[in-house]
C-alpha positions as CSV (number, residue, x, y, z in Angstrom):
1,M,0.0,0.0,0.0
2,N,1.4,3.4,-1.0
3,L,1.1,5.7,2.0
4,Q,2.5,8.8,0.3
5,P,-0.9,10.5,0.1
6,L,-1.2,10.2,3.8
7,Y,2.1,11.8,4.4
8,D,1.2,14.6,1.9
9,V,-2.0,15.3,3.8
10,K,0.0,15.3,7.1
11,E,2.5,17.8,5.7
12,R,-0.3,20.2,4.4
13,L,-2.3,20.1,7.7
14,E,0.9,20.9,9.6
15,Y,1.4,23.9,7.3
16,A,-2.1,25.0,7.8
17,A,-1.7,24.9,11.6
18,I,1.3,27.3,11.3
19,A,0.0,29.5,8.4
20,G,-3.6,29.8,9.8
21,V,-6.9,28.1,8.8
22,S,-8.1,31.2,6.9
23,L,-5.9,30.0,4.0
24,L,-7.4,26.5,3.8
25,G,-9.7,27.3,0.9
26,E,-6.8,28.6,-1.2
27,D,-4.4,25.7,-0.5
28,F,-4.5,23.8,-3.8
29,R,-1.8,21.4,-2.5
30,L,-4.1,20.3,0.3
31,Q,-6.9,19.8,-2.2
32,R,-4.6,17.6,-4.4
33,A,-3.5,15.6,-1.3
34,V,-7.1,15.0,-0.3
35,E,-7.9,13.7,-3.8
36,G,-4.9,11.4,-3.6
37,L,-6.2,10.0,-0.3
38,K,-9.5,8.8,-1.9
39,P,-8.2,5.4,-3.0
40,L,-6.9,4.7,0.5
41,A,-10.3,5.8,1.9
42,A,-12.1,3.3,-0.2
43,A,-9.8,0.5,0.9
44,S,-9.7,1.1,4.7
45,P,-12.1,2.3,7.4
46,V,-9.5,4.4,9.2
47,F,-8.5,6.2,6.0
48,A,-12.2,6.7,5.3
49,K,-12.5,8.4,8.7
50,I,-9.6,10.7,7.8
51,D,-11.2,11.5,4.4
52,A,-14.6,12.3,6.2
53,G,-12.8,14.6,8.6
54,L,-11.0,16.4,5.8
55,T,-14.3,16.9,3.9
56,K,-15.9,18.3,7.0
57,L,-12.9,20.6,7.7
58,L,-12.9,22.1,4.2
59,A,-16.7,22.6,4.2
60,A,-16.9,24.1,7.7
61,P,-17.4,27.8,8.4
62,P,-14.1,29.7,9.5
63,E,-15.0,29.8,13.2
64,Q,-15.2,26.0,13.4
65,R,-12.1,25.2,11.4
66,P,-9.4,25.4,14.2
67,G,-11.0,22.7,16.3
68,L,-11.7,20.4,13.3
69,L,-8.1,20.9,12.0
70,L,-6.6,19.8,15.3
71,D,-8.9,16.7,15.4
72,V,-8.1,15.5,11.9
73,L,-4.3,16.3,12.3
74,A,-4.2,14.2,15.5
75,L,-5.9,11.3,13.7
76,V,-3.4,11.6,10.8
77,D,-0.4,11.7,13.2
78,A,-1.6,8.6,15.0
79,V,-2.1,6.6,11.8
80,A,1.3,7.7,10.4
81,Y,3.0,6.7,13.7
82,T,1.5,3.2,13.5
83,Q,2.7,2.8,9.9
84,A,6.3,3.7,10.6
85,K,9.0,1.2,10.1
86,T,12.8,0.9,9.7
87,E,14.2,-1.1,6.8
88,V,17.5,-1.6,5.0
89,E,17.8,-3.7,2.0
90,G,20.2,-6.7,2.0
91,E,21.1,-9.6,4.2
92,L,21.7,-9.3,7.9
93,E,25.3,-9.6,8.8
94,P,27.1,-9.8,12.2
95,L,29.0,-6.7,13.4
96,P,32.7,-6.8,12.4
97,T,35.0,-8.4,15.0
98,G,36.6,-5.9,17.2
99,G,34.4,-3.0,16.2
100,G,32.6,-3.0,19.6
101,R,29.6,-5.0,20.9
102,Y,25.9,-4.5,20.5
103,Y,24.2,-3.3,23.7
104,P,20.4,-2.5,23.8
105,I,21.2,1.1,24.6
106,S,19.2,4.0,23.1
107,Y,21.0,6.7,21.3
108,G,19.7,9.2,23.8
109,Q,21.6,7.4,26.6
110,I,25.0,7.5,24.8
111,Q,24.5,10.8,23.0
112,P,26.2,13.0,25.8
113,L,29.2,10.6,25.8
114,L,29.5,10.6,22.0
115,T,29.3,14.4,22.0
116,A,32.1,14.7,24.6
117,L,34.3,12.3,22.6
118,T,33.8,13.9,19.2
119,T,33.5,17.6,19.8
120,T,35.6,20.3,21.5
121,G,34.9,22.7,24.4
122,G,34.8,22.5,28.2
123,G,33.2,20.0,30.5
124,R,33.9,17.0,28.3
125,M,36.4,15.4,30.8
126,E,33.7,15.2,33.5
127,T,31.2,13.8,31.1
128,I,33.5,11.0,30.1
129,K,34.6,10.2,33.6
130,S,31.0,10.1,34.8
131,A,30.0,7.8,32.0
132,W,32.8,5.4,32.9
133,E,32.0,5.3,36.6
134,N,28.3,4.7,36.0
135,H,28.1,2.8,32.7
136,P,31.5,1.3,31.7
137,E,29.6,-0.9,29.2
138,F,28.9,2.2,27.1
139,F,32.5,2.3,26.0
140,E,32.3,-1.2,24.4
141,D,29.3,-0.3,22.4
142,Y,29.9,-0.4,18.6
143,R,28.8,3.2,18.3
144,V,31.1,4.5,21.1
145,L,34.3,2.4,20.9
146,P,35.4,3.8,17.5
147,A,35.0,7.3,19.0
148,V,37.1,6.4,22.0
149,V,39.9,5.2,19.7
150,A,39.6,8.3,17.5
151,G,39.8,10.3,20.7
152,L,43.4,9.2,21.2
153,G,44.1,12.2,18.9
154,D,41.9,14.6,20.8
155,S,43.3,18.2,20.7
156,Y,43.0,18.3,24.5
157,G,45.9,16.1,25.7
158,E,44.3,15.2,29.0
159,I,41.2,13.7,27.3
160,A,43.5,11.8,24.8
161,E,45.4,10.3,27.8
162,L,42.1,9.5,29.6
163,N,40.9,7.6,26.5
164,A,44.1,5.7,26.4
165,K,43.7,4.6,30.1
166,L,40.1,3.6,29.5
167,L,41.0,1.5,26.5
168,Q,43.7,-0.3,28.6
169,R,41.0,-1.1,31.2
170,L,38.7,-2.5,28.5
171,G,41.4,-5.1,27.6
172,P,41.9,-7.4,24.7
173,S,38.5,-6.9,23.1
174,V,39.6,-3.4,21.9
175,V,42.8,-4.5,20.2
176,P,41.3,-5.3,16.8
177,T,39.8,-1.8,16.7
178,L,43.1,-0.2,17.6
179,K,44.9,-2.1,14.8
180,K,42.2,-1.5,12.2
181,G,43.1,1.5,10.1
182,F,46.5,1.9,12.0
183,D,48.8,4.3,10.1
184,P,52.5,3.7,10.9
185,A,53.3,7.1,9.5
186,G,50.6,8.8,11.5
187,K,50.8,11.3,14.3
188,K,50.3,11.2,18.1
189,E,47.0,9.3,17.9
190,M,48.7,6.4,16.3
191,A,51.6,6.5,18.8
192,R,49.0,6.2,21.6
193,R,47.5,3.2,19.8
194,V,50.8,1.5,20.0
195,E,51.2,2.3,23.7
196,V,47.7,0.9,24.5
197,V,48.3,-2.3,22.5
198,A,51.6,-2.8,24.2
199,V,50.1,-2.5,27.6
200,I,47.2,-4.8,26.9
201,E,49.1,-7.5,25.0
202,G,52.5,-7.3,26.7
203,E,55.0,-9.7,25.1
204,N,52.3,-10.9,22.7
205,A,52.4,-7.6,20.9
206,A,55.9,-8.2,19.7
207,P,55.0,-9.8,16.3
208,W,52.7,-6.9,15.4
209,L,55.3,-4.3,16.6
210,R,58.0,-5.9,14.4
211,E,55.6,-5.9,11.5
212,V,54.8,-2.2,11.6
213,L,58.3,-1.0,12.6
214,P,59.8,-0.7,9.0
215,Q,57.0,1.8,8.0
216,A,56.8,3.6,11.4
217,K,57.7,7.3,11.4
218,K,58.4,10.0,14.0
219,D,56.3,9.6,17.2
220,V,54.9,6.3,16.1
221,R,58.4,4.9,15.5
222,A,59.6,6.0,18.9
223,A,56.5,4.4,20.5
224,V,57.0,1.1,18.7
225,I,60.7,0.9,19.7
226,T,59.8,1.7,23.3
227,A,57.1,-1.0,23.3
228,L,59.6,-3.6,21.9
229,G,61.6,-3.2,25.2
230,G,58.8,-5.0,27.0
231,D,59.8,-8.3,25.4
232,S,63.0,-10.0,26.5
233,G,63.3,-11.6,23.0
234,N,63.9,-8.2,21.4
235,A,67.4,-7.6,22.8
236,G,69.2,-8.2,19.4
237,L,66.8,-5.9,17.5
238,L,67.1,-3.2,20.1
239,L,70.9,-3.4,19.9
240,D,70.7,-2.9,16.2
241,L,68.3,0.0,16.6
242,A,70.5,1.7,19.2
243,K,73.3,1.8,16.6
244,A,71.2,2.9,13.7
245,E,68.6,5.3,15.2
246,R,69.1,9.0,16.2
247,G,67.4,11.4,18.5
248,K,64.1,10.3,20.2
249,N,64.2,7.0,18.4
250,R,67.6,6.1,19.8
251,E,66.5,7.2,23.3
252,A,63.5,4.8,22.9
253,A,65.9,2.0,22.0
254,L,68.1,2.8,25.0
255,A,65.0,2.8,27.3
256,G,64.1,-0.7,25.9
257,L,67.7,-2.0,26.3
258,A,67.8,-0.9,29.9
259,L,65.1,-3.6,30.5
260,Q,67.0,-6.3,28.7
261,D,69.5,-8.8,30.1
262,G,72.5,-10.7,28.8
263,E,76.1,-10.4,28.1
264,A,75.7,-8.5,24.8
265,V,73.4,-6.0,26.5
266,R,75.9,-5.5,29.4
267,D,78.8,-4.9,27.0
268,F,76.7,-2.4,25.1
269,W,76.1,-0.4,28.2
270,E,79.7,-0.5,29.3
271,A,80.7,1.1,26.0
272,E,77.7,3.5,25.9
273,L,78.4,5.0,29.4
274,E,82.1,5.3,28.5
275,K,81.2,7.6,25.6
276,N,78.1,9.2,27.0
277,G,77.6,9.4,30.8
278,D,74.3,11.2,30.3
279,S,72.8,7.9,29.2
280,I,72.8,6.7,32.8
281,R,69.3,8.1,33.1
282,F,68.0,5.1,31.2
283,L,69.2,2.6,33.7
284,G,67.2,4.0,36.6
285,D,64.4,1.3,36.3
286,S,66.8,-1.6,35.6
287,R,67.0,-4.2,38.5
288,T,69.5,-6.6,36.8
289,D,72.7,-7.4,38.7
290,W,74.9,-6.2,35.7
291,A,73.2,-2.8,35.8
292,S,73.6,-2.6,39.6
293,D,77.2,-3.5,39.4
294,L,77.9,-1.1,36.5
295,V,76.2,1.9,38.2
296,A,78.0,1.1,41.5
297,R,81.4,0.7,40.0
298,R,81.4,3.8,37.7
299,L,79.7,6.0,40.3
300,W,82.3,4.9,42.9
301,D,85.1,5.7,40.5
302,R,83.6,9.1,39.7
303,M,83.2,10.0,43.4
304,E,86.8,8.9,44.2
305,E,88.1,11.1,41.4
306,I,86.0,14.1,42.5
307,L,87.0,13.8,46.2
308,A,90.7,13.5,45.2
309,R,90.6,16.7,43.1
310,K,89.1,18.7,46.0
311,E,87.7,21.2,43.4
312,S,84.4,22.9,43.2
313,L,81.9,21.3,40.8
314,S,80.4,23.0,37.8
315,N,76.6,23.0,37.5
316,P,76.6,20.5,34.6
317,A,78.8,18.2,36.7
318,V,76.4,18.4,39.6
319,I,73.4,17.6,37.4
320,E,75.1,14.6,35.8
321,L,76.1,13.3,39.3
322,R,72.6,13.5,40.4
323,Q,71.5,11.4,37.4
324,W,74.0,8.8,38.5
325,F,72.7,9.0,42.1
326,S,69.1,8.3,40.9
327,A,70.4,5.3,39.0
328,T,71.2,3.6,42.3
329,L,67.5,3.4,43.3
330,G,66.2,-0.1,43.9
331,K,69.6,-1.8,43.1
332,S,71.1,-4.2,45.6
333,S,73.9,-6.2,44.0
334,P,77.0,-6.9,46.2
335,S,78.9,-4.1,44.4
336,M,76.1,-1.7,45.2
337,L,76.1,-2.7,48.9
338,D,79.9,-2.0,48.9
339,F,79.3,1.4,47.3
340,W,77.0,2.4,50.1
341,R,79.5,1.2,52.7
342,W,82.2,3.3,51.0
343,T,79.8,6.3,50.9
344,D,79.2,5.9,54.6
345,A,83.0,5.9,55.3
346,R,83.5,9.1,53.1
347,L,80.3,10.9,54.1
348,A,82.1,13.7,55.9
349,D,84.2,14.4,52.7
350,I,81.1,14.1,50.5
351,D,79.2,16.6,52.7
352,H,82.1,19.2,52.1
353,L,81.8,19.1,48.3
354,R,81.0,22.5,46.9
355,G,79.5,23.8,43.7
356,E,80.0,27.0,41.7
357,K,80.8,30.0,43.9
358,E,81.6,27.6,46.8
359,Q,77.9,26.9,47.3
360,R,77.1,23.9,49.5
361,I,75.6,21.1,47.5
362,G,74.3,18.7,50.2
363,F,75.3,15.5,48.5
364,G,75.6,13.7,51.8
365,T,72.0,14.4,52.7
366,E,70.9,13.5,49.2
367,L,72.6,10.2,49.2
368,T,71.2,9.3,52.6
369,A,67.7,10.1,51.4
370,L,68.3,8.1,48.2
371,L,69.3,5.0,50.2
372,L,66.0,5.1,52.1
373,E,64.1,5.5,48.8
374,S,66.2,2.6,47.3
375,L,65.3,0.4,50.3
376,C,61.6,1.1,49.9
377,L,61.8,0.3,46.1
378,A,63.8,-2.9,46.6
379,G,61.8,-4.3,49.5
380,P,62.9,-7.2,51.7
381,G,66.4,-8.3,50.7
382,P,70.1,-7.2,50.9
383,L,69.4,-3.5,51.4
384,C,67.5,-4.3,54.6
385,A,70.5,-6.0,56.1
386,L,72.8,-3.2,54.9
387,C,70.6,-0.4,56.4
388,L,70.4,-2.3,59.8
389,E,74.2,-2.7,59.6
390,L,74.8,1.0,59.0
391,W,72.4,1.9,61.8
392,E,74.1,-0.4,64.2
393,K,77.4,1.3,63.3
394,H,76.0,4.8,64.0
395,R,73.4,4.3,66.8
396,N,74.4,7.6,68.4
397,Q,73.2,9.4,65.2
398,T,69.9,9.8,63.4
399,R,71.3,9.4,59.9
400,Y,70.2,5.8,59.4
401,L,67.5,5.4,62.0
402,S,64.6,5.8,59.6
403,H,66.2,3.3,57.3
404,A,66.6,0.8,60.1
405,V,62.9,1.2,61.1
406,V,61.8,0.5,57.6
407,A,64.2,-2.5,57.2
408,A,63.1,-4.0,60.5
409,L,59.4,-3.6,59.6
410,M,60.0,-5.7,56.5
411,T,62.2,-8.4,58.1
412,R,61.7,-8.6,61.9
413,S,58.8,-9.5,64.2
414,A,56.4,-6.9,65.3
415,A,57.4,-7.2,68.9
416,E,61.1,-6.9,68.1
417,V,60.5,-3.7,66.0
418,Y,58.6,-2.2,68.9
419,D,61.1,-3.2,71.6
420,T,64.0,-1.9,69.5
421,F,62.7,1.5,68.4
422,S,59.9,2.6,70.7
423,P,62.3,3.9,73.3
424,Y,63.1,6.7,70.9
425,V,59.5,7.9,71.2
426,L,59.5,9.4,74.7
427,T,56.3,9.6,76.8
428,I,58.0,11.7,79.6
429,K,59.6,15.0,78.8
430,P,63.4,14.8,79.2
431,L,65.2,17.0,81.5
432,L,68.3,17.3,79.3
433,G,69.0,16.9,75.5
434,G,65.5,17.6,74.4
435,E,66.4,18.8,70.9
436,Q,68.6,15.8,70.2
437,K,66.0,13.3,71.5
438,K,63.3,15.0,69.5
439,A,65.4,14.5,66.4
440,F,65.6,10.7,67.2
441,H,61.8,10.8,67.7
442,N,61.2,12.4,64.3
443,A,63.6,9.9,62.6
444,V,61.5,7.0,64.0
445,L,58.3,8.7,62.9
446,K,59.8,9.1,59.4
447,G,60.4,5.4,59.2
448,L,56.9,4.5,60.5
449,G,55.5,7.0,58.1
450,R,56.4,4.7,55.2
451,L,54.0,2.1,56.6
452,T,50.3,2.1,55.8
453,R,47.4,-0.3,56.7
454,D,45.3,-1.4,53.8
455,E,41.7,-0.7,54.9
456,T,40.3,-3.5,52.7
457,T,42.7,-6.3,53.5
458,G,44.1,-5.2,56.9
459,V,47.7,-5.8,55.6
460,Y,50.4,-3.4,56.6
461,R,52.6,-2.4,53.6
462,V,55.8,-0.3,53.2
463,D,55.1,2.3,50.5
464,G,51.9,0.5,49.7
465,T,53.9,-2.3,48.1
466,W,55.9,-4.6,50.4
467,P,54.1,-6.4,53.2
468,A,55.5,-6.0,56.7
469,A,56.9,-9.1,58.2
470,Q,54.1,-9.0,60.8
471,P,51.1,-6.8,61.5
472,L,52.2,-3.7,63.4
473,D,52.4,-4.1,67.2
474,G,49.4,-2.3,68.7
475,R,51.5,-0.8,71.4
476,W,52.8,1.7,68.9
477,V,49.5,3.5,68.7
478,K,49.2,3.8,72.5
479,R,52.8,5.1,72.8
480,L,52.3,7.6,70.0
481,T,49.1,9.0,71.6
482,H,51.0,9.5,74.8
483,A,54.2,10.8,73.1
484,V,55.9,14.0,74.4
485,W,56.2,15.4,70.8
486,K,53.1,15.0,68.6
487,T,54.7,16.5,65.6
488,T,57.3,15.6,63.0
489,G,57.9,19.2,61.9
490,Q,55.9,18.5,58.7
491,R,52.4,19.4,57.7
492,T,50.2,18.3,54.8
493,S,48.0,20.9,53.1
494,T,44.3,19.9,52.9
495,G,41.0,21.3,51.7
496,Y,39.3,24.2,53.4
497,G,42.6,26.0,53.8
498,G,43.9,23.8,56.7
499,N,47.0,21.9,57.4
500,I,47.0,18.6,59.1
501,E,50.1,17.5,61.1
502,E,52.1,14.7,59.4
503,Y,52.2,13.1,62.9
504,D,48.5,12.6,62.9
505,K,48.4,11.4,59.3
506,I,50.9,8.7,60.3
507,L,48.9,7.8,63.4
508,M,45.8,7.3,61.3
509,C,47.7,5.1,58.8
510,L,49.0,2.9,61.5
511,L,45.8,2.4,63.5
512,D,43.9,-0.8,63.3
513,P,40.3,0.3,63.9
514,S,39.3,-3.1,65.2
515,D,41.4,-2.4,68.3
516,E,38.8,-0.6,70.4
517,E,41.2,0.7,73.0
518,N,43.5,2.2,70.4
519,R,40.6,3.6,68.5
520,R,39.4,5.3,71.7
521,L,42.9,6.8,72.3
522,V,43.1,8.1,68.8
523,V,39.7,9.7,68.9
524,A,40.6,11.4,72.2
525,H,43.8,12.7,70.5
526,L,41.9,14.0,67.5
527,R,39.4,15.8,69.7
528,E,42.4,17.6,71.3
529,Q,43.5,18.7,67.9
530,V,40.0,20.0,67.1
531,A,39.9,21.8,70.4
532,A,43.2,23.5,69.5
533,G,41.6,24.7,66.3
534,C,43.8,22.6,64.1
535,C,42.2,21.9,60.7
536,M,38.9,21.2,62.4
537,Y,37.0,19.9,59.4
538,N,39.5,17.3,58.5
539,Y,40.1,16.1,62.0
540,C,36.3,15.8,62.5
541,R,36.1,13.6,59.4
542,D,38.7,11.2,60.9
543,I,36.7,11.2,64.2
544,F,33.6,10.2,62.3
545,R,35.5,7.4,60.6
546,L,36.4,6.0,64.0
547,G,32.9,6.2,65.3
548,G,33.5,9.2,67.6
549,D,32.0,12.7,67.6
550,P,33.5,16.2,68.3
551,V,30.6,17.3,70.5
552,G,31.9,19.6,73.3
553,V,35.1,20.6,71.5
554,L,34.1,21.7,68.0
555,G,31.7,24.5,69.0
556,P,34.2,26.3,71.4
557,A,36.9,25.9,68.7
558,M,34.7,27.5,66.1
559,Q,34.0,30.4,68.5
560,K,37.8,31.0,68.7
561,H,38.3,30.9,64.9
562,S,35.1,32.5,63.6
563,N,36.9,34.2,60.7
564,T,37.5,30.8,59.1
565,I,34.0,29.3,59.6
566,Y,31.7,29.1,56.6
567,L,28.1,27.8,56.8
568,S,28.6,25.7,53.6
569,H,31.5,23.8,55.3
570,V,29.5,23.2,58.4
571,L,26.6,21.8,56.5
572,D,29.0,19.5,54.6
573,L,30.4,18.3,58.0
574,L,27.0,17.6,59.4
575,A,26.1,15.6,56.2
576,Q,29.2,13.4,56.8
577,A,28.3,13.1,60.5
578,Q,24.8,11.9,59.5
579,E,26.4,9.0,57.5
580,R,28.3,7.8,60.5
581,L,26.6,8.8,63.8
582,P,23.2,8.1,65.4
583,P,20.6,10.9,64.7
584,A,20.6,12.1,68.3
585,Q,24.3,12.8,68.2
586,V,24.0,14.7,64.9
587,V,21.2,16.9,66.4
588,Q,23.3,17.5,69.5
589,M,26.3,18.4,67.3
590,A,24.2,20.8,65.1
591,K,22.8,22.6,68.2
592,E,26.4,23.2,69.4
593,L,27.6,24.5,66.0
594,F,24.9,27.0,65.2
595,V,26.1,29.7,67.4
596,V,25.7,32.9,65.4
597,K,29.0,34.5,66.6
598,A,31.0,31.5,65.3
599,Y,30.5,32.4,61.6
600,Q,31.9,34.9,59.3
601,P,29.9,38.2,59.6
602,G,28.5,37.6,56.1
603,N,27.0,34.3,57.2
604,Q,25.6,35.3,60.6
605,G,22.2,36.6,59.4
606,L,21.6,33.5,57.3
607,V,22.5,31.2,60.1
608,R,20.1,33.0,62.5
609,K,17.2,32.6,60.0
610,A,18.0,29.1,58.9
611,Y,19.1,27.5,62.2
612,P,15.6,26.5,63.5
613,H,14.7,24.9,60.1
614,I,17.9,22.9,60.0
615,I,17.5,21.6,63.6
616,A,13.8,20.7,62.9
617,A,14.8,18.8,59.8
618,L,17.4,16.8,61.7
619,E,15.0,16.1,64.6
620,A,12.5,14.8,62.0
621,G,15.1,12.4,60.7
622,K,15.5,14.2,57.4
623,A,18.8,14.7,55.5
624,V,21.0,17.7,56.2
625,P,19.7,20.5,53.8
626,S,22.1,21.6,51.1
627,F,23.7,25.1,51.3
628,E,21.5,26.1,48.3
629,T,18.4,25.1,50.2
630,V,19.5,26.9,53.3
631,R,20.4,30.1,51.4
632,N,16.8,30.1,49.9
633,M,15.5,30.0,53.5
634,G,17.2,33.3,54.1
């Protein structure tokens, strides 16, 4: 059945609704459409009803036409809607492999994401992140995945990098899309494709990387060469590339060779560093024994030579030495251990090295800090024994005390760690030598500060990586809450313009919340910090996490620091309290906080008006009103 006359009638009626019914009698196109509908009217009752309505409309006096027009147009729209269909000629075929999956998702649902991926302008980053958090399946949809891949070339670099990370999380299913249409001579977008494929496939990407290497240009070539370094079977190829390539491509080959092993690789690096000491920066991530021995031996020779000359160092020489120092990180071969022992023996001379204009460089302090970082990177092993050895040799100094604490945490029992190092954390103020004893206190805290408790698993880890030999002895928390000095001299900047003591941050990281006595002690300590006006909002959040409340100390503290109190911050704090505390405690807390004088002058009038409404809402068990709602109350 040819429905074109129906659509012609629909079009002319819509025109009449816009142009006005007074022109109906002169609309010859409508007359022609009505005539064309006659065959349909003879074949179907519903079309006959439309035809009758049109006849009545055209014969009606002007004052009746608006109502009749709307009636017949509504009927025509309804019939046209029921006749609609979608059709494409040809056989049905499955979606191409790797081009994304079919999900029963309407276009309206994915349209904001597609717009963010394919356009420019602000706000796109948040749209993409929100879509990933709430609907990660959208990114595998056959309409979205190609846009994510194309987005690797987004003009806004942060979005391009975000797309790369999301593709890596999607995993192997996206690899065919990344390889489809790949241009080895392309720009940054293609280089990012290489990086994503290399992360997803690992060593399995090697055949494809070797295939595209001959045609690869510029950024893409550098990315391919870098990716080849992830496969231990590519050492020979990388050696050839290091000889043939120049600029960034050669640097990529060096970065890959730093991850390889074998006699030929070692010999290459021996020769390379002989000609170009600056290349040492590529060996920073290598953990092979040959790299460790090579760095130790050459750095040792350089330092001996520098100390023997007793001359000031130029700025370029200082920069290069620091690159060599960084290359020691995480390395623990016997030669490296001997280098650290030699460094310890010559530390006084190293500390006296001077730069241009006789400026003090501070290499001794730098090397000591690097040893601690190296220990945390290497984990349980030879560096632990070395750090404990150096500490035993200098127990009257603080230089290696932090190192010893970290090493003991990874290798000794919890009780032994506590018994050995807790005496440095004094709980009674000393009569003599306070500054020196405080330095020992801070060194122990610096070591303990490398330890954190995983809230999910309960496992204590050094730098979030290496598990402690045993869970932390609970006596530490009790001792720290009773310590004479509750500071390390360091503060961490937080939101709302406050600074939280590094000491308290360490305390929270060490606490096992399942220990009720220690939890109570920490809450009491945090309440003291709130009472002192120290970063009240952040300390209150920690109190909530531990099941406590700041009632009795927060209100008076706010009174003392009214210039820093904003109603929006207080409402946010109450909302967080509502998530953790019983309703009665939240109401009590709110009554204490809404003292008009405790707010900035610009907020006081609003607080006075809104206060009764907020308290009433809380007493009724309702959620804490938003600042926007409260502002409207005023």
